[in-house]
C-alpha positions as CSV (number, residue, x, y, z in Angstrom):
1,X,63.4,-50.2,64.9
2,X,65.9,-48.5,62.6
3,X,67.1,-45.0,63.4
4,X,65.6,-42.5,60.8
5,X,68.6,-40.3,61.0
6,X,71.0,-43.2,60.1
7,X,68.6,-44.4,57.4
8,X,68.5,-41.0,55.7
9,X,72.3,-40.6,56.0
10,X,72.8,-44.0,54.4
11,X,70.3,-43.2,51.6
12,X,72.1,-39.9,51.0
13,X,75.5,-41.4,50.8
14,X,74.3,-44.3,48.6
15,X,72.5,-41.8,46.2
16,X,75.6,-39.6,46.2
17,X,77.7,-42.6,45.4
18,X,75.5,-43.6,42.6
19,X,75.6,-40.1,41.2
20,X,79.4,-40.0,41.4
21,X,79.8,-43.5,40.0
22,X,77.4,-42.9,37.1
23,X,79.1,-39.7,36.2
24,X,82.6,-41.3,36.2
25,X,81.3,-44.3,34.2
26,X,79.7,-42.1,31.5
27,X,82.9,-40.0,31.3
28,X,85.1,-43.0,30.9
29,X,82.8,-44.7,28.3
30,X,82.5,-41.4,26.4
31,X,86.3,-40.9,26.3
32,X,86.8,-44.5,25.1
33,X,84.2,-43.8,22.4
34,X,82.0,-46.7,23.5
35,X,79.0,-44.5,24.0
36,X,78.0,-41.0,23.0
37,X,77.2,-39.2,26.3
38,X,75.4,-36.4,24.5
39,X,72.8,-38.8,23.2
40,X,72.0,-40.3,26.5
41,X,69.0,-39.1,28.6
42,X,71.2,-38.2,31.5
43,X,69.8,-34.9,32.7
44,X,66.7,-36.2,34.5
45,X,68.7,-39.0,36.1
46,X,71.5,-36.8,37.3
47,X,69.0,-34.2,38.6
48,X,67.1,-36.9,40.5
49,X,70.2,-38.3,42.1
50,X,71.8,-35.0,43.0
51,X,68.5,-33.5,44.4
52,X,67.7,-36.8,46.2
53,X,71.1,-37.0,48.0
54,X,70.8,-33.3,48.9
55,X,67.3,-33.9,50.3
56,X,68.4,-36.9,52.4
57,X,71.3,-35.0,53.9
58,X,69.3,-31.9,54.7
59,X,66.5,-33.9,56.3
60,X,68.9,-36.0,58.3
61,X,70.6,-32.9,59.5
62,X,67.3,-31.4,60.7
63,X,66.3,-34.6,62.5
64,X,69.6,-35.1,64.4
65,X,69.4,-33.5,67.8
66,X,71.8,-35.6,69.8
67,X,73.8,-33.4,72.2
68,X,77.6,-33.6,72.0
69,X,79.2,-34.9,75.3
70,X,82.6,-36.2,76.3
71,X,81.4,-39.8,76.5
72,X,79.9,-39.7,72.9
73,X,83.2,-39.3,71.2
74,X,82.8,-35.7,70.1
75,X,85.7,-35.4,67.7
76,X,84.6,-38.0,65.2
77,X,81.0,-36.8,65.5
78,X,81.9,-33.2,65.0
79,X,84.1,-34.1,62.0
80,X,81.3,-36.0,60.3
81,X,78.7,-33.3,61.1
82,X,81.0,-30.6,59.7
83,X,81.7,-32.6,56.6
84,X,78.0,-33.1,56.1
85,X,77.1,-29.4,56.5
86,X,80.0,-28.4,54.2
87,X,78.8,-30.9,51.5
88,X,75.3,-29.6,51.8
89,X,76.5,-26.0,51.7
90,X,78.7,-26.7,48.7
91,X,75.9,-28.4,46.7
92,X,73.4,-25.7,47.4
93,X,75.8,-22.8,46.7
94,X,77.1,-24.2,43.4
95,X,73.6,-25.0,42.1
96,X,72.1,-21.7,43.3
97,X,74.9,-19.7,41.8
98,X,74.8,-21.5,38.5
99,X,71.0,-21.2,38.4
100,X,71.2,-17.5,38.9
101,X,74.0,-17.2,36.3
102,X,72.0,-19.2,33.8
103,X,69.0,-16.9,34.5
104,X,71.1,-13.7,34.0
105,X,72.6,-15.0,30.8
106,X,69.2,-15.9,29.2
107,X,67.1,-12.9,30.4
108,X,67.1,-9.2,29.7
109,X,65.5,-6.2,31.3
110,X,63.4,-3.6,29.6
111,X,63.9,0.1,30.2
112,X,63.2,1.0,33.8
113,X,62.9,-2.7,34.8
114,X,64.7,-4.1,37.8
115,X,65.9,-7.6,38.2
116,X,68.5,-10.1,37.1
117,X,69.8,-9.9,33.5
118,X,71.4,-7.3,31.3
119,X,69.4,-4.5,29.7
120,X,67.6,-5.5,26.6
121,X,69.7,-4.7,23.5
122,X,68.3,-1.8,21.5
123,X,69.1,-0.2,18.1
124,X,71.8,2.5,17.9
125,X,71.6,3.1,14.1
126,X,69.4,2.6,11.1
127,X,70.1,1.6,7.5
128,X,69.7,5.2,6.4
129,X,73.1,6.0,7.9
130,X,74.5,3.7,5.2
131,X,72.4,5.3,2.5
132,X,70.0,2.4,2.4
133,X,66.2,2.8,2.1
134,X,64.2,0.4,4.3
135,X,60.8,-0.3,5.7
136,X,59.9,-1.7,9.1
137,X,57.5,-4.6,9.6
138,X,56.1,-6.5,12.6
139,X,55.7,-10.2,12.1
140,X,53.1,-11.7,14.6
141,X,54.1,-14.8,16.5
142,X,51.1,-15.2,18.7
143,X,48.5,-12.9,20.3
144,X,51.1,-11.0,22.2
145,X,54.5,-11.7,20.5
146,X,56.1,-10.4,17.4
147,X,59.4,-10.1,15.5
148,X,60.5,-6.7,14.2
149,X,62.2,-6.8,10.8
150,X,63.7,-4.3,8.3
151,X,63.3,-4.8,4.6
152,X,66.1,-3.4,2.4
153,X,65.3,-3.7,-1.3
154,X,67.8,-4.7,-4.0
155,X,69.6,-2.0,-5.9
156,X,68.6,-3.6,-9.2
157,X,65.1,-3.1,-10.6
158,X,64.5,-6.9,-10.8
159,X,65.5,-8.7,-7.6
160,X,67.4,-12.0,-7.8
161,X,65.9,-13.3,-4.6
162,X,65.7,-12.7,-0.9
163,X,68.2,-13.1,1.9
164,X,66.8,-13.4,5.5
165,X,69.5,-12.3,8.0
166,X,69.8,-13.3,11.7
167,X,72.2,-11.8,14.3
168,X,74.2,-13.5,17.0
169,X,73.5,-13.8,20.7
170,X,72.4,-10.6,22.4
171,X,72.9,-8.7,19.2
172,X,70.4,-6.7,17.1
173,X,69.8,-6.3,13.4
174,X,71.5,-2.9,13.3
175,X,74.7,-4.1,14.9
176,X,75.6,-7.1,12.7
177,X,73.3,-7.2,9.7
178,X,73.3,-3.7,8.0
179,X,76.8,-4.2,6.5
180,X,76.0,-7.7,5.0
181,X,72.6,-6.4,3.8
182,X,74.4,-3.6,2.0
183,X,76.5,-6.1,0.1
184,X,73.4,-8.3,-0.7
185,X,71.6,-5.2,-2.0
186,X,74.5,-4.3,-4.3
187,X,74.5,-7.9,-5.6
188,X,70.8,-7.6,-6.5
189,X,69.0,-9.3,-3.6
190,X,66.3,-8.1,-1.2
191,X,67.3,-8.3,2.5
192,X,65.1,-9.0,5.5
193,X,66.9,-8.2,8.7
194,X,65.4,-9.9,11.8
195,X,65.5,-9.2,15.5
196,X,64.9,-12.4,17.5
197,X,62.5,-12.3,20.5
198,X,64.3,-10.7,23.4
199,X,66.4,-8.1,21.5
200,X,65.9,-4.9,19.5
201,X,62.4,-4.1,18.4
202,X,60.9,-7.6,18.9
203,X,58.9,-8.7,21.9
204,X,60.1,-10.8,24.8
205,X,62.8,-10.7,27.4
206,X,64.5,-14.1,27.1
207,X,67.1,-15.8,24.8
208,X,67.8,-19.5,24.4
209,X,71.0,-19.3,22.3
210,X,69.3,-20.6,19.1
211,X,66.9,-23.2,20.5
212,X,63.6,-21.4,20.6
213,X,65.0,-18.9,18.1
214,X,64.7,-21.7,15.5
215,X,60.9,-21.0,15.5
216,X,61.7,-17.3,14.9
217,X,63.7,-18.3,11.9
218,X,60.6,-20.2,10.5
219,X,58.3,-17.2,11.3
220,X,60.5,-14.8,9.3
221,X,60.9,-17.1,6.3
222,X,57.2,-18.0,6.2
223,X,56.4,-14.2,6.1
224,X,58.2,-13.7,2.8
225,X,55.1,-14.3,0.6
226,X,53.0,-11.8,2.6
227,X,55.8,-9.2,2.3
228,X,55.9,-9.9,-1.5
229,X,59.6,-10.8,-1.4
230,X,60.7,-13.1,-4.2
231,X,62.5,-16.5,-4.2
232,X,65.0,-18.0,-4.1
233,X,65.2,-17.8,-0.3
234,X,68.7,-17.6,1.3
235,X,69.2,-17.6,5.0
236,X,72.2,-16.0,6.6
237,X,73.2,-16.3,10.3
238,X,76.0,-15.1,12.6
239,X,77.1,-17.3,15.5
240,X,73.9,-18.0,17.4
241,X,72.1,-17.1,14.2
242,X,73.8,-19.9,12.5
243,X,72.8,-22.3,15.3
244,X,69.2,-21.2,15.1
245,X,69.1,-21.7,11.3
246,X,70.6,-25.2,11.5
247,X,68.2,-26.0,14.3
248,X,65.2,-24.8,12.2
249,X,66.3,-26.9,9.3
250,X,66.8,-30.1,11.4
251,X,63.8,-29.7,13.7
252,X,61.3,-27.3,12.1
253,X,61.4,-28.6,8.5
254,X,62.8,-25.3,7.2
255,X,63.7,-25.7,3.5
256,X,65.6,-22.6,2.2
257,X,67.2,-22.5,-1.2
258,X,70.7,-21.8,0.2
259,X,72.4,-21.3,3.6
260,X,75.2,-18.9,4.6
261,X,76.5,-19.3,8.1
262,X,79.3,-17.5,9.9
263,X,81.1,-18.4,13.1
264,X,78.9,-21.4,14.0
265,X,79.6,-23.5,17.1
266,X,79.5,-27.3,16.9
267,X,78.0,-28.2,20.3
268,X,76.4,-25.8,22.8
269,X,78.1,-27.4,25.8
270,X,81.5,-27.0,24.2
271,X,80.7,-23.4,23.4
272,X,79.9,-22.8,27.1
273,X,83.1,-24.6,28.1
274,X,85.3,-22.5,25.8
275,X,83.9,-19.3,27.2
276,X,84.6,-20.4,30.7
277,X,88.1,-21.4,29.9
278,X,88.7,-18.1,28.1
279,X,87.8,-16.3,31.4
280,X,90.0,-18.8,33.3
281,X,87.1,-20.4,35.0
282,X,87.2,-24.2,35.4
283,X,84.6,-25.5,33.0
284,X,83.6,-28.7,34.9
285,X,81.0,-29.0,36.4
286,X,80.0,-25.3,35.9
287,X,79.4,-25.7,32.1
288,X,77.1,-28.7,32.7
289,X,75.2,-27.0,35.5
290,X,74.7,-23.8,33.4
291,X,73.3,-25.8,30.5
292,X,71.2,-27.9,32.8
293,X,69.6,-25.0,34.8
294,X,69.2,-22.9,31.7
295,X,67.3,-25.8,30.1
296,X,65.1,-26.2,33.3
297,X,64.2,-22.5,33.2
298,X,63.2,-22.4,29.6
299,X,61.9,-26.0,29.1
300,X,64.6,-26.8,26.5
301,X,67.4,-29.4,26.3
302,X,70.7,-27.6,25.9
303,X,72.7,-30.8,25.8
304,X,71.0,-31.7,22.5
305,X,71.6,-28.3,20.9
306,X,74.3,-29.4,18.6
307,X,74.6,-27.7,15.1
308,X,77.2,-30.4,14.2
309,X,74.3,-32.9,14.2
310,X,71.7,-30.5,12.7
311,X,74.0,-29.9,9.7
312,X,73.2,-33.4,8.4
313,X,69.7,-32.2,7.5
314,X,70.9,-29.5,5.1
315,X,69.7,-30.2,1.6
316,X,70.7,-27.0,-0.2
317,X,74.0,-25.2,-1.2
318,X,75.8,-24.0,1.9
319,X,78.6,-21.5,2.5
320,X,80.4,-21.7,5.9
321,X,82.8,-18.9,7.0
322,X,85.0,-19.1,10.1
323,X,87.9,-17.2,11.6
324,X,91.2,-19.0,12.2
325,X,91.7,-17.2,15.5
326,X,88.2,-17.7,17.0
327,X,88.6,-18.2,20.7
328,X,85.2,-19.8,21.1
329,X,85.1,-22.4,18.3
330,X,88.2,-24.1,16.8
331,X,88.7,-24.6,13.0
332,X,88.7,-28.4,13.7
333,X,85.2,-28.1,15.2
334,X,83.9,-26.1,12.2
335,X,85.5,-28.6,9.8
336,X,83.7,-31.4,11.6
337,X,80.4,-29.6,11.2
338,X,81.2,-28.8,7.5
339,X,81.9,-32.5,6.9
340,X,78.4,-33.4,8.0
341,X,76.8,-31.4,5.2
342,X,76.1,-33.6,2.2
343,X,74.7,-30.9,-0.1
344,X,77.0,-28.7,-2.3
345,X,79.1,-26.7,0.1
346,X,82.0,-24.2,0.4
347,X,84.2,-23.4,3.4
348,X,86.1,-20.1,3.9
349,X,88.7,-19.8,6.7
350,X,89.9,-16.3,7.4
351,X,93.5,-16.5,8.7
352,X,93.2,-13.2,10.6
353,X,89.7,-13.6,11.7
354,X,88.5,-14.2,15.3
355,X,84.9,-14.4,16.5
356,X,84.1,-11.5,14.2
357,X,82.2,-11.3,10.9
358,X,84.6,-11.6,8.0
359,X,83.0,-8.5,6.4
360,X,84.4,-6.4,9.2
361,X,87.9,-7.8,8.8
362,X,88.3,-8.3,5.1
363,X,85.3,-7.0,3.2
364,X,86.8,-7.7,-0.2
365,X,87.4,-11.3,0.7
366,X,83.9,-11.6,2.2
367,X,82.2,-10.1,-0.9
368,X,84.3,-12.2,-3.3
369,X,83.3,-15.5,-1.7
370,X,79.7,-14.3,-1.3
371,X,79.5,-13.3,-5.0
372,X,81.0,-16.6,-6.2
373,X,78.6,-18.6,-4.0
374,X,75.5,-16.7,-5.2
375,X,76.6,-17.0,-8.8
376,X,76.9,-20.8,-8.3
377,X,73.3,-20.9,-6.9
378,X,72.0,-19.0,-9.9
379,X,73.8,-21.2,-12.3
380,X,72.4,-24.3,-10.7
381,X,68.9,-22.9,-10.8
382,X,69.2,-21.9,-14.5
383,X,70.7,-25.3,-15.5
């Protein structure tokens, strides 16, 4: 009769070997451009193999009760046992720490709440401080959820259309959207400034970096008729807001009349890697684990959250703006995304810009490009 301990150890090593071999094979094939690793359903396979090997080792360790004696060659046995325990500890600690990190990065806490996650971002100013009149509305999502939005009317008596604005990750409509809305208002457009779920005045305490937020984009755009805001409809997003807009166009059948995106990332996994490198943290395998565990927690697939692929679905005029010095996303990545857009398009690269809105670095340049883009939209609609 076979020894259960030995059988479990063999199964654990075989499973771990399969996991390592599969990972190396996929990396090599991806680097040789034979396969696109991002399009393969690897997450459940890798999760099954890693959890399976861990379970085998832990169970085997619990079953082993053989005492260590001089006659049983203690040194090799102790070395193997220590290696086993160290491997188990390493697997558990890495996965546990990245699970908690993913939770902290995608959850916020309300006032007075305790737990993992940063405090929920709140408003620190209103449009009135810029001399803008506004009204506040709540757009229902379901029986318990809503989006809070601000409507800033156009300066002109007859509006030329409506711009729906979306902020970046962990930001609110007052921090990133009042300045752009002021420019849109001067150019004759109504503005609708949106807080995603989990920030500002909207409900919720989670963020998924543009994945579930794509539905928030659709909710806001679908509410325009009830708010009596006129077409054409233009959507504007910053960083994560750009990703949410492109996701909504590709997966939620959003069909705006024009798109303006600033500081987009091309692939979510690359965005995570760049942030880890910026903080001098080795990206592999932490980036993959953060994306994996974040997806498990929220029921989404972060490995398929790739605006560079969503961009192919755009069917309307698009303006893309990017900073030359952006530490998170390279100009080459943005140009690759830009090339995927088959509709009429414009690309603006600010030489002095980082991961900051161009309006805060060179407002004249921002408004000039914005004005030209909006004029081209109006000319196309009138022709």
